[in-house]
C-alpha positions as CSV (number, residue, x, y, z in Angstrom):
1,M,0.0,-0.2,0.0
2,I,3.1,2.5,0.8
3,K,4.7,2.0,-2.7
4,E,1.1,2.3,-4.4
5,S,0.5,5.6,-2.5
6,I,4.0,6.9,-3.4
7,F,3.6,6.0,-7.0
8,A,0.1,8.1,-7.0
9,A,1.9,10.9,-5.4
10,A,4.4,10.7,-8.7
11,L,1.7,10.7,-11.1
12,L,-0.2,13.7,-9.4
13,L,3.3,15.5,-9.8
14,K,3.4,14.2,-13.5
15,I,-0.3,15.6,-14.1
16,A,0.8,18.9,-12.3
17,G,3.4,19.5,-14.7
18,V,6.5,18.9,-12.4
19,S,9.6,17.8,-14.4
20,G,10.8,14.3,-14.3
21,K,13.9,15.2,-12.6
22,D,12.0,16.8,-9.7
23,I,9.3,14.0,-9.5
24,L,12.4,11.3,-9.0
25,K,14.2,13.6,-6.4
26,D,10.7,13.7,-4.5
27,Y,10.3,9.8,-5.0
28,L,13.6,9.0,-3.6
29,L,13.1,11.3,-0.4
30,T,10.5,8.6,0.5
31,N,13.5,6.2,1.9
32,R,14.6,9.2,4.0
33,F,11.4,10.0,5.5
34,R,10.0,6.7,5.8
35,K,13.5,5.4,7.5
36,E,12.1,5.3,11.2
37,A,8.9,3.8,10.4
38,N,10.7,1.0,8.2
39,Q,13.1,0.4,11.0
40,K,10.0,-0.2,13.3
41,I,8.7,-2.6,10.9
42,I,11.8,-4.7,10.5
43,A,12.3,-4.7,14.3
44,T,8.6,-5.9,14.9
45,Y,9.0,-8.9,12.4
46,G,12.8,-9.2,12.3
47,K,12.6,-11.6,15.2
48,E,10.6,-14.1,13.2
49,L,12.6,-13.7,9.9
50,S,15.8,-15.2,8.5
51,S,18.6,-12.9,7.6
52,Q,17.8,-13.3,3.7
53,E,14.1,-12.6,4.6
54,I,14.9,-9.4,6.7
55,L,17.2,-8.2,3.5
56,Q,14.0,-8.8,1.3
57,L,11.9,-6.9,3.6
58,E,14.4,-4.0,3.7
59,T,14.3,-4.1,-0.3
60,F,10.5,-4.2,-0.1
61,L,10.2,-1.1,2.2
62,C,12.4,1.1,0.2
63,V,12.0,2.8,-3.3
64,D,14.5,2.6,-5.9
65,A,14.8,5.0,-9.3
66,S,14.6,1.8,-11.3
67,Y,11.1,1.3,-9.7
68,L,9.7,4.6,-11.1
69,E,11.5,4.2,-14.6
70,G,10.0,0.8,-14.8
71,A,6.6,2.1,-14.3
72,K,7.4,4.9,-16.9
73,Q,8.4,2.5,-19.4
74,A,5.3,0.2,-18.8
75,I,3.1,3.2,-19.3
76,I,4.6,4.0,-22.7
77,E,5.0,0.4,-23.9
78,Q,1.4,-0.3,-23.0
79,F,-0.5,3.3,-23.8
80,G,2.1,5.1,-26.0
81,T,2.0,8.3,-24.0
82,F,1.4,9.3,-20.5
83,E,-2.0,11.2,-21.8
84,N,-3.3,7.9,-23.0
85,Y,-2.5,6.3,-20.0
86,L,-4.7,8.7,-18.0
87,V,-7.3,8.3,-20.5
88,S,-7.3,4.6,-21.5
89,G,-5.9,3.0,-18.4
90,L,-7.1,5.2,-15.5
91,K,-10.4,6.3,-17.3
92,L,-9.9,9.9,-16.4
93,A,-11.4,12.5,-19.1
94,S,-9.0,13.9,-21.8
95,T,-9.4,17.3,-20.2
96,Y,-8.2,16.0,-16.6
97,S,-4.7,17.1,-16.7
98,E,-5.7,20.6,-17.9
99,A,-8.5,21.1,-15.4
100,F,-6.0,19.5,-12.6
101,R,-3.6,22.5,-13.3
102,R,-5.9,25.0,-13.4
103,K,-7.3,24.2,-10.0
104,F,-4.1,23.0,-8.3
105,V,-1.1,24.6,-9.7
106,V,-0.3,28.1,-8.8
107,S,1.9,29.8,-11.4
């Protein structure tokens, strides 16, 4: 659920017109801001896990630039463009991005 929320935030930033570089920078900040919460999760479940499973859990709890790039590539491969993804994949109106920017982006 956490990674889905983080990806949703990246999508909203893209819709808002934020650059890919800034979206990635924001996305990667997740690791810093979730560090304490992730450590608590590992402490809670780590007692029951092998060292290999702990490493897998640590990997699962973190984000990586390759995850966002992979999602971007999948969107382009399946839908051709980000706008097509919004319309065909997410079933948003073709005017959604423009309306979103007018309502939420301050120039």
